[in-house]
Kinemage of the C-alpha trace (Angstrom):
@kinemage 1
@onewidth
@group {chain A} dominant
@subgroup {mainchain}
@vectorlist {calphas} color= white
{ca unk a 1} P -1.943 -15.863 -11.925
{ca unk a 2} L -3.115 -12.600 -10.430
{ca unk a 3} L -1.950 -12.406 -6.853
{ca unk a 4} L -2.595 -9.935 -4.086
{ca unk a 5} L 0.534 -7.862 -3.576
{ca unk a 6} L 1.895 -7.063 -0.118
{ca unk a 7} L 4.400 -4.357 -0.948
{ca unk a 8} L 4.770 -3.508 2.726
{ca unk a 9} L 6.442 -6.623 4.080
{ca unk a 10} L 4.321 -6.978 7.200
{ca unk a 11} L 3.927 -10.323 8.921
{ca unk a 12} L 0.220 -9.464 9.213
{ca unk a 13} L -0.032 -9.706 5.423
{ca unk a 14} L 0.607 -13.448 5.554
{ca unk a 15} L -2.141 -13.891 8.148
{ca unk a 16} L -4.561 -11.803 6.078
{ca unk a 17} L -3.905 -13.823 2.914
{ca unk a 18} L -4.162 -17.110 4.814
{ca unk a 19} L -7.465 -16.159 6.461
{ca unk a 20} L -8.914 -14.869 3.178
{ca unk a 21} L -7.614 -17.870 1.233
{ca unk a 22} L -5.898 -15.717 -1.384
{ca unk a 23} L -2.399 -15.865 -2.832
{ca unk a 24} L 0.034 -13.148 -1.755
{ca unk a 25} L 3.364 -11.949 -3.067
{ca unk a 26} L 5.409 -9.986 -0.536
{ca unk a 27} L 7.504 -7.587 -2.551
{ca unk a 28} L 9.676 -4.801 -1.193
{ca unk a 29} L 12.892 -3.461 0.155
{ca unk a 30} L 14.457 -5.089 3.191
{ca unk a 31} L 16.375 -1.917 4.007
{ca unk a 32} L 13.367 -0.188 5.567
{ca unk a 33} L 13.398 -2.300 8.700
{ca unk a 34} L 15.589 -1.643 11.718
{ca unk a 35} L 15.343 -5.298 12.721
{ca unk a 36} L 17.222 -7.587 10.305
{ca unk a 37} L 15.580 -10.615 11.907
{ca unk a 38} L 12.176 -9.203 10.928
{ca unk a 39} L 12.646 -10.120 7.260
{ca unk a 40} L 13.532 -13.676 8.270
{ca unk a 41} L 10.404 -13.875 10.438
{ca unk a 42} L 8.231 -12.683 7.533
{ca unk a 43} L 9.921 -15.131 5.157
{ca unk a 44} L 9.413 -17.981 7.629
{ca unk a 45} L 5.777 -17.059 8.274
{ca unk a 46} L 5.098 -17.409 4.529
{ca unk a 47} L 6.351 -21.004 4.351
{ca unk a 48} L 3.551 -23.482 3.785
{ca unk a 49} L 0.950 -20.762 3.089
{ca unk a 50} L -0.516 -19.061 0.019
{ca unk a 51} L 2.120 -16.340 0.472
{ca unk a 52} L 5.436 -16.032 -1.349
{ca unk a 53} L 8.242 -13.869 -0.014
{ca unk a 54} L 9.818 -12.168 -3.044
{ca unk a 55} L 11.757 -9.354 -1.348
{ca unk a 56} L 13.561 -6.588 -3.228
{ca unk a 57} L 12.954 -6.328 -6.976
{ca unk a 58} L 13.965 -3.976 -9.761
{ca unk a 59} L 11.732 -1.055 -10.718
{ca unk a 60} L 10.608 -2.940 -13.832
{ca unk a 61} L 9.719 -6.022 -11.798
{ca unk a 62} L 7.801 -3.889 -9.290
{ca unk a 63} L 5.755 -2.425 -12.154
{ca unk a 64} L 5.000 -5.953 -13.369
{ca unk a 65} L 3.897 -7.079 -9.918
{ca unk a 66} L 1.642 -4.045 -9.556
{ca unk a 67} L 0.246 -4.439 -13.075
{ca unk a 68} L -0.719 -8.045 -12.315
{ca unk a 69} L -2.072 -7.385 -8.811
{ca unk a 70} L -5.723 -7.529 -7.846
{ca unk a 71} L -5.015 -5.388 -4.780
{ca unk a 72} L -2.244 -4.077 -2.584
{ca unk a 73} L -2.635 -4.809 1.099
{ca unk a 74} L -0.962 -2.461 3.553
{ca unk a 75} L -1.334 -3.767 7.102
{ca unk a 76} L 1.305 -1.408 8.448
{ca unk a 77} L 0.819 -0.613 12.115
{ca unk a 78} L 3.413 2.151 11.841
{ca unk a 79} L 2.046 5.710 11.627
{ca unk a 80} L 3.412 6.096 8.089
{ca unk a 81} L 3.559 9.821 7.223
{ca unk a 82} L 3.284 9.237 3.456
{ca unk a 83} L 3.087 5.891 1.707
{ca unk a 84} L 4.703 6.185 -1.701
{ca unk a 85} L 3.814 2.525 -2.285
{ca unk a 86} L 0.118 3.535 -2.085
{ca unk a 87} L 0.662 6.137 -4.811
{ca unk a 88} L 2.533 3.581 -6.931
{ca unk a 89} L -0.356 1.151 -6.592
{ca unk a 90} L -2.928 3.818 -7.416
{ca unk a 91} L -1.178 5.040 -10.543
{ca unk a 92} L -1.000 1.388 -11.594
{ca unk a 93} L -4.788 1.110 -11.201
{ca unk a 94} L -4.483 -1.171 -8.178
{ca unk a 95} L -6.881 -0.697 -5.240
{ca unk a 96} L -5.365 -0.501 -1.764
{ca unk a 97} L -6.683 -2.292 1.316
{ca unk a 98} L -4.984 -0.646 4.279
{ca unk a 99} L -5.150 -0.036 7.972
{ca unk a 100} L -6.363 3.468 8.791
{ca unk a 101} L -3.009 4.656 10.159
{ca unk a 102} L -0.794 7.698 9.726
{ca unk a 103} L -1.105 9.420 6.353
{ca unk a 104} L -2.815 6.494 4.612
{ca unk a 105} L -6.339 7.987 4.947
{ca unk a 106} L -5.106 11.013 2.978
{ca unk a 107} L -4.084 8.726 0.114
{ca unk a 108} L -6.947 6.219 -0.143
{ca unk a 109} L -10.505 7.294 -0.920
{ca unk a 110} L -12.799 4.850 0.872
{ca unk a 111} L -14.749 2.739 -1.620
{ca unk a 112} L -13.304 4.607 -4.604
{ca unk a 113} L -9.563 3.800 -4.627
{ca unk a 114} L -9.566 1.140 -1.951
{ca unk a 115} L -10.674 0.355 1.570
{ca unk a 116} L -9.562 1.816 4.900
{ca unk a 117} L -9.808 -0.681 7.717
{ca unk a 118} L -9.648 -0.458 11.490
{ca unk a 119} L -8.438 -4.010 12.032
{ca unk a 120} L -6.815 -7.007 10.419
{ca unk a 121} L -10.217 -8.757 10.475
{ca unk a 122} L -11.711 -5.906 8.415
{ca unk a 123} L -8.857 -6.244 5.925
{ca unk a 124} L -9.652 -9.949 5.535
{ca unk a 125} L -13.313 -9.050 4.904
{ca unk a 126} L -12.333 -6.476 2.262
{ca unk a 127} L -10.243 -8.929 0.242
{ca unk a 128} L -12.534 -9.967 -2.574
{ca unk a 129} L -14.170 -6.541 -2.742
{ca unk a 130} L -11.342 -5.090 -4.833
{ca unk a 131} L -13.345 -5.826 -8.004
{ca unk a 132} L -15.728 -3.057 -6.872
{ca unk a 133} L -12.946 -0.509 -7.425
{ca unk a 134} L -12.492 1.006 -10.885
{ca unk a 135} L -8.775 0.927 -11.823
{ca unk a 136} L -9.187 4.175 -13.772
{ca unk a 137} L -10.523 5.897 -10.633
{ca unk a 138} L -7.339 4.830 -8.824
{ca unk a 139} L -5.159 6.300 -11.575
{ca unk a 140} L -7.190 9.511 -11.828
{ca unk a 141} L -6.990 10.087 -8.073
{ca unk a 142} L -3.186 9.908 -8.127
{ca unk a 143} L -2.796 12.048 -11.242
{ca unk a 144} L -5.195 14.680 -9.881
{ca unk a 145} L -3.721 14.835 -6.377
{ca unk a 146} L -0.158 13.563 -6.228
{ca unk a 147} L 1.877 14.777 -9.171
{ca unk a 148} L 5.304 16.177 -8.309
{ca unk a 149} L 4.235 19.554 -9.698
{ca unk a 150} L 1.115 19.807 -7.542
{ca unk a 151} L 2.863 18.636 -4.407
{ca unk a 152} L 5.736 21.113 -4.933
{ca unk a 153} L 3.244 23.946 -5.526
{ca unk a 154} L 1.306 23.080 -2.368
{ca unk a 155} L 4.469 22.755 -0.255
{ca unk a 156} L 5.599 26.123 -1.543
{ca unk a 157} L 2.241 27.656 -0.572
{ca unk a 158} L 2.457 26.052 2.865
{ca unk a 159} L 5.973 27.436 3.398
{ca unk a 160} L 4.746 30.926 2.429
{ca unk a 161} L 1.860 30.708 4.908
{ca unk a 162} L 4.234 29.568 7.672
{ca unk a 163} L 6.632 32.437 6.860
{ca unk a 164} L 3.672 34.815 7.086
{ca unk a 165} L 2.997 33.578 10.605
{ca unk a 166} L 0.147 31.162 9.959
{ca unk a 167} L 0.177 27.743 11.581
{ca unk a 168} L -0.465 24.565 9.695
């Protein structure tokens, strides 16, 4: 079955899926948390709900989860500077429903590649709207804006401007 993917293992993801009445797979690395008990809390919060805690998977398995996903939810309250998981979802044609935090608004185009939300309640409301997003638009956005070549070229230009005395 197609399930909503929660690549960022946030305990809020379980609440969002429960409130929206949708299935959720929580997939991702445990090593990104400073609190080892956090993973256990997320795993426990999924028990008896529509959520399944999957945890770390191989690259091939991650591709399969993304390919089968209706959406990726990213309820991270951390001011994430750059969410590679958002880029991975986009290149897979998967819309992202995320909190408007950190660098996420630079990665998600509102209504075109996903939805930027100000609260968990808004995220719940957006689940079900993912069918409005064209998977090809998600892929095109990533290919146009986030290739390694383009990012390296832009970083290089930024470094040159800084060396010339400009601020960024």
